[in-house]
N, C-alpha and C positions, 0 to 999 in steps of 0.2 A: 503494500498499501503506498502511496507518495500522495501527498499534499501539494499543492501547487498556488502560489499567490502571485500575481503579476502587477507591475507597477510601471509608473514611467510615461503613462500617455497623457494626452491634453492635446491643448489647440495651439498649432501652429502656422504659419504663411507658406503658401506652395514655395517650393524651393530649402526650405528651412529642413532642418535634422530632428531626431527624437533618438532616444534610447530607450529601450524597454526591457524590463527583467522580468525573470519569474525566479522566484524563490521554493526550493522544492525543498521538502522535509520528510522525513519517514526511511524507508530503505532506500541504501546508499546509492545516490545520484548518478553515478557512472554506468551504474547496470540498467540504466535506459535510453532508448533513442527518442532522441527530444525533437519537439516542432513548433513552430508557429502556424495558426491559422487566422483569418479574420472572416466577419462577416458584414456586409451593409445590409441597412433597412434594405426591406423587400429581395433580399440575395440570399443566396445559399453558402455557408459556410467555406471558404477555398483555402486553399494550400498557399502558403507562403515562402517556408524555408524548414528545414529539416538537418540534424546532424544525427549521426550513426557510428558504430564504433566497428571496425571489422578486423581483428585480432588486438593490434594495439594502435591501430589508427582510425582517427576521426574523421569522417567524410561530413559534407555539406552538400543539400540540393536546393535550389530554389526556384520559383515560379518565373517563368518568362518577364512576368510585369516587374519584378524587383531585381533580377540579375543586374549587377554592377551599381545597384544604389542599395542594397540592405545588406550586412552582413550578419549570418547568427553565430555565437559563440557559447561556449560553456566554460566556465569556470568549475573545476571538479572540489577545490578546497573551500570555496563558498557556496556548494550545492544550487549555482545560481546560471540561471540560462540568460543569455541577452539576445537583442536584436536592435541593430545598430540600424538607422534609417536615414539614409541621406538623399537631396532632392527630392523632399517629397512632394507629390502631385496629388491635386484634389480628389483622383479617384484611390487615394489611398486612404482615407477618410472610411473608417469602419471601426468596429469593435474586434481586437485584437486577442487572441487566447493561445495562453501556453498549453502543451500538451505531452505527455510521456507515454511511452511504448513499454511493455514488459519486457520486450525483446530487443535487447540492445542493438542487435543487427539487422534492425528492423529498416528498411528504407523504403518508405512508404510517402504518396502525397493524398491518402485517402483519409477522411477524418475519422471514419470507423475502426482503421487500425491503429489506434490510440485509445490506451484504456482510462487516463487517468485525464482529466482536465482543470484550468483555473477558471475562475471568475468572469475573467474578460478585463481587458483594460481600454478606455476609449480613446482613438484618435482622429483629430480634426484637424483637417488642413483647409486654410482658407486663401482665397483668392489676395 
């Protein structure tokens, strides 16, 4: 079991930056594949970024819409997952959710593949 708490959302102008954090508690953080998803009003939850481990190496993958602008990182010492978001666009406005999967080797862009979710943090980008 793991508990996830997101923070760092807010209101930012287009072109600005935000860093989201996801604090994990419970089972050892490094034993989970982690992801960020987002959901805008009236839309389905969509994949943003994920990080997983294979042998001793962490890998990352991103949605095409955020590649080159967003970076997912994890600090195992702090049990925290981050999402650095640069050059934010109006279409990035959404509730952002942190997710964890029990399989640390999982590489998935599908929300249903993740076992645990945080409560979300709102990101609003203004013009």
